[in-house]
N, C-alpha and C positions, 0 to 999 in steps of 0.2 A: 291407338295410344290412349293410355289413361289421362294424359296430361302431367303426369307427374314426373319432373324433371329428374329425380333420382333413378326412376324406372327407366327413362331415356338413356339416361348414362350407362346404366348397367348393360341396356341391349345393346347399345352402340359397342361397349367394351367385349361383349361376348362376340359380336359380329366379326370385330377385327381380329380377336383372338382366334376363331375359327378360320378366318382366312389366311392368317399368319402359318396355323398349324396345317393348312392344307398345301400351302407353298412349301413348308419344311418334307411334307411327305413327298409331293413331287420331285423337289430337289433330291431327295435322299435315293428317291426310284430311279432318277436318271442316272446317278452316279454308280448305284449298285449295278447298272445295265453295262458299264464299262469292263471290259474282261483284265484280269491280274495276270499279267506275264511274269513268271519267274525263271531264270535261266538256270539249269543244272549242266553238270558235266556228262559228258556223252556217255560215259559209263556208268552213270548212275542206274541202278535197277529200279524202275518204276512199273508197278501195276495198277492201272487206274479201273480197267473194264474187267479183268481177268481173261482177255484175249490174246491172242498172239501179239507179241510187240518185239522191238529192237534187241532188247535183252535176251529173247528166246533165241532169235536168229545168231547171235554172237554165241551164245553157248553151244548150242547144236553144231553150226558151222566149225568151230574151232575142235570140237570134241570128236567129230566124224572125219575130217581132214587130218588130224593127228593119228586117229586110228588106222586111217589107210594107208596113210605115208610110213607108218612103221609095222605094217603087216607082213610078217615073214614071206608070204606068198608074192606081195607086190614087191618085195625087195629082191627076192630070187628071179622074177620075171624082168626087173629092172636090169639085174645083172647080167642076164643074158642077151640083152640089147647092148650091153656094154656102153651106155650113154645114160644121161638123165631121161627117164621116161617123159614122154609128152603126152598129155592130157586133154581132152576136148570135154568142156562141161556142157552136157546135154541140158535136157527138160526134167525140171522138178514138178511132178503131177501135183496139183492141190486136191486131195480126196478129203479134205475134212469138211466140217459142216459150216465154216466160216469163210469170209474172204480173205485169201492170204496171197501177197503177191509174191510167186515163187522165183522170179527174177531176181528178187533181193538175196534169195538163198544162192542161187548160182553165182552172183557177184561176189558174195561172201566166200563162196568155195574157190573162186578164181583166186581172190587176195591171198586166202590162207595158203593155196597151193604154192603160188608166186613168191611169197614170204618166207616159206619153208625152206627154200633153196635145196629141195628134194627131188623137184620135178619142175617140167616146164609145161606151158599149156599153150593152145591155139586158139584163135577166134572161132566162134561157132555162130548159128543162127544169122539174125539179120545183119550184124557186123562183119560177118563172113561174106554176105551177099554184097555188101556194099564194097569191101573192099576188092571183090572180084570184078564188080563194075567199075570200080577206078581203074584196076590194073588194065582191063580191056578198052576203056577209053584212052588210057596213055598210049595204047598201040598206033592211034591215030592222030592224036594230037600233041604228044610228046616228042622231044628230041630222041635219036635213035640212043643217044649216050646215057639219057636220064630214064626213058623207058623201062619198066620193070618186066621182066620175062615172065610169059604165061608157063603154066604147069611146072612152076618152081617152088611149090607150096612145100611147108615141113608138115608131112602127114603124122597125124596123132597115132600114139601106140594104144592108147587107152580110152574108153568113152565111159563118162560117170554122169549117172543121172539117178534119180530117185522120187520120193513121194512124200507128201505129209498127211497123216491122218489122226483124227480125234476118237478118243472114246469119253463119253459122257456118262455120268452116274449123278443122280439126282435124288434127293429125299427132302419133301416139303421146299424150304427156300434155301437150302445148302446144296451146292452141286459141286462136283469135281469135274475138271477137264484135264485130260492126260494126252499129251502130244507124241506121236510116233512117227518119227522122221527117218526115213531108210535111204540108204544110198547104195548103190551098186557100181562096181568097177569093171567093165569089160574089155577083153583083149578084141580088138576092132578085126584083125587079121584071123583068129581063129573062133572067135565068138565064144570064148571061155569066159565065164565069171572067175576073175582075179581074186575079188574081195566083194565082201557083203557086210554092211555095218547098219545097226540102229542105235537111235539114241531116244529113250523114252523117259529122259531125266527131268522133262518139264511137265509139272503135275501141279496144278492150281486149285484149291479150295474157296469158292466163292459162297460168301453169305449175303444175300439179298437184304434190304432192309426189313427188321422186324424177325431176324431169324435169331434164333437162341445161340448164345456163345457157346 
């Protein structure tokens, strides 16, 4: 120190100011780390990453089911059975380049079928296995009056399955992602394809930071 009281005061002021500024910066950093959550309507269309999302599932499933249930060949096959066609929704394969939970597609398909009023559907996969196990357990542990009979399931008329594929085109920092979702309805007894549909309406242009508009 120079022994100059004035200079000592200036140094102390600068030290205090630096400490206060550092505290403000730390406080701001702490606040900015907290996530900001905004609730939106479930039907709001949002694209954050450019990858497959809930909006795509809704659009594709409604389109495919509407096309399927209004197909003349499906209507003809249903008329021959003289009742609402019974559909079992099978597996939708993920043949795309990204992770897609295709069980959501299957569930959406079931909801669309049931809400249409044009067809019924029966449980498949793990759900069917669990129900069959419960029915078997009832034979030993439930009363005779309430135990459900074996071999009395409603047999499905048609099997619905499909797949998801992507085509990617890229130039520099701009790319396009086109989703091809196909579905097939097969007559279980004859193994004939009653209907085949494809939706390629989901196409996205993705510009990474620095890409020219």
